[in-house]
Backbone as ProteinMPNN parsed JSONL, in Angstrom:
{"seq_chain_A": "MVSKPIRFTRHALENMQRRGTKKSEVIQTIRQGTWTPAKAGRFECPADFPTMTIGTGNSIR", "coords_chain_A": {"N_chain_A": [[-7.524, 13.083, -17.952], [-7.917, 9.639, -18.052], [-7.619, 7.173, -15.639], [-6.158, 3.907, -15.287], [-7.916, 0.997, -14.073], [-7.28, -0.227, -10.777], [-6.128, -3.299, -9.821], [-6.13, -5.797, -7.353], [-4.037, -8.387, -6.301], [-4.435, -11.658, -4.828], [-2.308, -12.154, -3.117], [-1.424, -9.525, -2.57], [-3.707, -8.521, -1.235], [-3.733, -10.182, 1.022], [-1.331, -9.385, 2.267], [-1.961, -6.706, 2.767], [-4.039, -7.015, 4.611], [-2.669, -8.239, 6.723], [-0.947, -6.182, 7.422], [-2.661, -4.205, 8.135], [-3.627, -2.339, 6.322], [-5.651, -0.259, 4.299], [-7.583, -0.635, 1.257], [-8.25, 1.801, 0.088], [-6.199, 3.479, 0.987], [-3.967, 2.427, -0.335], [-4.694, 2.829, -3.005], [-4.866, 5.631, -3.045], [-2.168, 6.253, -2.561], [-0.92, 5.13, -4.832], [-2.059, 6.679, -6.886], [-1.585, 9.367, -6.138], [0.876, 9.631, -4.942], [4.498, 10.154, -4.698], [6.645, 8.93, -7.03], [9.651, 7.056, -7.177], [12.784, 5.852, -8.558], [13.645, 2.424, -8.024], [15.23, -0.666, -6.974], [16.341, -2.988, -9.527], [15.195, -1.856, -11.845], [12.65, -1.105, -11.14], [9.937, 0.82, -9.644], [9.155, 2.801, -6.739], [6.814, 3.891, -4.276], [6.622, 5.091, -1.496], [4.639, 5.336, 1.534], [3.26, 6.533, 4.586], [0.835, 5.651, 6.935], [-1.368, 6.319, 9.647], [-1.311, 3.908, 12.207], [-2.063, 1.419, 14.725], [-0.339, -0.532, 17.068], [-0.568, -3.76, 18.497], [0.116, -6.166, 21.112], [1.073, -8.427, 19.627], [2.496, -7.367, 17.596], [1.244, -6.901, 15.249], [-0.202, -4.63, 12.974], [-3.029, -2.604, 13.487], [-6.193, -0.948, 12.992]], "CA_chain_A": [[-6.885, 11.8, -18.202], [-8.594, 8.515, -17.404], [-6.628, 6.246, -15.082], [-6.489, 2.485, -15.377], [-8.396, 0.424, -12.808], [-6.26, -0.891, -9.956], [-6.559, -4.643, -9.428], [-5.329, -6.338, -6.266], [-3.868, -9.839, -6.294], [-4.7, -12.287, -3.535], [-1.105, -11.927, -2.311], [-1.465, -8.137, -2.111], [-4.79, -8.396, -0.252], [-3.284, -10.847, 2.255], [-0.347, -8.509, 2.905], [-2.665, -5.532, 3.268], [-4.758, -7.409, 5.82], [-1.672, -8.474, 7.774], [-0.355, -4.898, 7.801], [-3.705, -3.278, 8.56], [-3.711, -1.295, 5.307], [-6.921, -0.23, 3.562], [-7.486, -0.48, -0.2], [-8.307, 3.23, -0.249], [-4.873, 4.049, 1.233], [-3.079, 1.976, -1.406], [-5.111, 3.523, -4.222], [-4.445, 7.025, -2.887], [-0.72, 6.298, -2.722], [-0.595, 4.857, -6.237], [-2.505, 7.766, -7.763], [-1.166, 10.703, -5.739], [2.189, 9.617, -4.322], [5.696, 10.499, -5.456], [7.329, 7.721, -7.459], [11.102, 7.163, -7.344], [13.392, 4.602, -9.026], [14.028, 1.441, -7.012], [16.099, -1.723, -7.497], [15.95, -3.849, -10.659], [14.381, -1.149, -12.824], [11.286, -0.905, -10.629], [9.663, 2.103, -9.008], [8.492, 2.688, -5.439], [6.032, 5.048, -3.865], [6.357, 4.827, -0.076], [3.674, 6.173, 2.251], [2.989, 6.162, 5.975], [-0.512, 5.93, 7.393], [-1.436, 6.046, 11.086], [-1.776, 2.593, 12.646], [-1.847, 1.151, 16.134], [0.221, -1.87, 17.201], [-0.919, -4.495, 19.708], [1.173, -7.03, 21.627], [1.619, -9.385, 18.653], [3.258, -6.644, 16.593], [0.416, -6.692, 14.054], [-0.806, -3.325, 12.903], [-4.491, -2.59, 13.409], [-6.785, 0.404, 12.953]], "C_chain_A": [[-7.597, 10.708, -17.406], [-7.519, 7.551, -16.903], [-7.12, 4.805, -15.207], [-7.046, 1.998, -14.048], [-7.249, -0.277, -12.087], [-6.83, -2.222, -9.497], [-5.595, -5.173, -8.38], [-5.24, -7.858, -6.383], [-4.223, -10.374, -4.911], [-3.528, -12.045, -2.584], [-1.092, -10.504, -1.736], [-2.53, -7.949, -1.031], [-4.415, -9.038, 1.076], [-2.274, -9.977, 2.994], [-0.996, -7.256, 3.472], [-3.408, -5.853, 4.564], [-3.79, -7.586, 6.988], [-1.108, -7.158, 8.3], [-1.386, -3.884, 8.291], [-3.869, -2.11, 7.607], [-5.037, -1.393, 4.561], [-6.661, -0.092, 2.062], [-7.445, 0.996, -0.574], [-6.959, 3.91, -0.037], [-3.899, 3.678, 0.116], [-3.414, 2.708, -2.7], [-4.682, 4.984, -4.175], [-2.942, 7.166, -3.116], [-0.315, 6.094, -4.175], [-0.92, 6.064, -7.115], [-1.915, 9.122, -7.413], [0.244, 10.772, -5.163], [3.305, 10.031, -5.259], [6.473, 9.225, -5.757], [8.811, 7.987, -7.658], [11.65, 5.829, -7.843], [13.798, 3.715, -7.847], [14.933, 0.398, -7.679], [15.48, -2.429, -8.697], [15.011, -3.165, -11.65], [12.945, -0.912, -12.405], [11.136, 0.501, -10.077], [8.989, 1.85, -7.664], [7.814, 4.004, -5.106], [5.667, 4.851, -2.392], [5.35, 5.805, 0.52], [3.52, 5.643, 3.666], [1.572, 6.573, 6.319], [-0.576, 5.582, 8.877], [-2.007, 4.652, 11.376], [-1.501, 2.457, 14.132], [-1.349, -0.285, 16.245], [-0.206, -2.47, 18.531], [0.222, -5.433, 20.062], [1.803, -7.99, 20.637], [2.492, -8.71, 17.615], [2.48, -6.416, 15.314], [-0.185, -5.299, 14.101], [-2.309, -3.439, 12.775], [-4.96, -1.149, 13.339], [-7.597, 0.61, 14.192]], "O_chain_A": [[-7.843, 10.866, -16.21], [-6.622, 7.164, -17.651], [-8.32, 4.53, -15.229], [-6.686, 2.532, -12.998], [-6.361, -0.849, -12.72], [-7.884, -2.272, -8.863], [-4.381, -5.015, -8.509], [-6.257, -8.533, -6.546], [-4.299, -9.617, -3.944], [-3.723, -11.768, -1.4], [-0.787, -10.306, -0.56], [-2.28, -7.288, -0.023], [-4.738, -8.505, 2.137], [-2.349, -9.844, 4.216], [-0.616, -6.795, 4.548], [-3.405, -5.056, 5.501], [-4.059, -7.138, 8.102], [-0.823, -7.036, 9.492], [-1.023, -2.824, 8.802], [-4.212, -1.007, 8.031], [-5.491, -2.49, 4.233], [-5.658, 0.488, 1.644], [-6.685, 1.394, -1.457], [-6.601, 4.817, -0.789], [-3.104, 4.508, -0.325], [-2.516, 3.157, -3.412], [-4.187, 5.514, -5.169], [-2.499, 8.095, -3.791], [0.542, 6.813, -4.688], [-0.133, 6.426, -7.991], [-1.753, 9.96, -8.301], [0.755, 11.865, -4.92], [3.093, 10.233, -6.454], [6.909, 8.526, -4.842], [9.195, 9.007, -8.231], [11.054, 4.784, -7.585], [14.237, 4.206, -6.807], [15.349, 0.575, -8.824], [14.26, -2.462, -8.859], [14.135, -3.809, -12.227], [12.109, -0.554, -13.234], [12.093, 1.274, -10.047], [8.337, 0.825, -7.467], [8.193, 5.071, -5.589], [4.534, 4.488, -2.076], [5.226, 6.945, 0.073], [3.638, 4.442, 3.906], [1.152, 7.694, 6.035], [0.092, 4.648, 9.321], [-3.054, 4.277, 10.85], [-0.797, 3.274, 14.725], [-1.884, -1.171, 15.579], [-0.211, -1.794, 19.559], [1.218, -5.471, 19.341], [2.972, -8.341, 20.794], [3.161, -9.386, 16.833], [2.995, -5.799, 14.381], [-0.627, -4.843, 15.156], [-2.81, -4.283, 12.031], [-4.185, -0.229, 13.605], [-8.187, 1.676, 14.374]]}, "name": "protein", "num_of_chains": 1, "seq": "MVSKPIRFTRHALENMQRRGTKKSEVIQTIRQGTWTPAKAGRFECPADFPTMTIGTGNSIR"}
C-alpha cells in the first residue's frame, strides 16, 4: 500500500519547533501509531519522545 505524502503547515512547523519535535517523529507517529477517536469526530494518535527541558520550560534535544 502506498501512503500519501505528509505535508506540514507553517503552524505545525512552528509548534514542532517550540516543542522540540522532529519531523521524523511526527511522521513515525502518524504512520505507525495507534489512532483513537477524539472530540468533534476527530482522531488522535498520542506519542511521547524523550526530550530535555531547560529553565524556560521549552523542550530541547
